[in-house]
N, C-alpha and C positions, 0 to 999 in steps of 0.2 A: 387674649385667651379668656374664655368665660370661667366663671367660678366652678362650674361643673367639670370643665376640662382640667382646671387646676387641682381639684380634688382627686381626679383620676391620676394625674401625674404624681401627686403626693403619695397616693396609695401605692402606686407602682414603685416609687423610690423606697418606701418602707418595705415592700415585698422583696425587692432586690437586695436591700441591706440585710434583711433577715436571712435570705438564701445564701448570701456571701458569708455571713458569720457561721451559719450551719455547716457550710462546705469546709470552711477553715477548721472548725472544731473537729469535724469528722476526719479530715485528712491528717490531722495531728494525732488522732487516737488510733487510726488503723495501722495494723502491723503488716498487712499485705501491701507490698510496694506498688503493685499494679492498681489496686483500688485507691490507694493514697494518691497516686499520680493523677488518676481520673478525677478525684475530688478536688485536687488543686487546679485542674483544667476548668472544672465547673466554677470554682471560686473566681478564676480569671474571667470567665464568661459573664458571671453575674456582676463583676466589677465593671466590665465594659458596658453592660446594659444599664447599670446604675448611672454611669457617666453620660450615656446617651439621653436618658430621661432627664438628668440634671441640666443638660445643655438645652432642653426645651424651655427652661425657665428664663 
């Protein structure tokens, strides 16, 4: 893996980590159960994407 590709993967990992934490915070603060459930799904999706990027290393 080139250094440029490594920088891309590191950036993507940071983005997915940020999105996961934002989704988690939002789902815990929402009172609407439908929206909260959707945010939990997004959190799971970003966790999966994070793991996929991590496996590239």
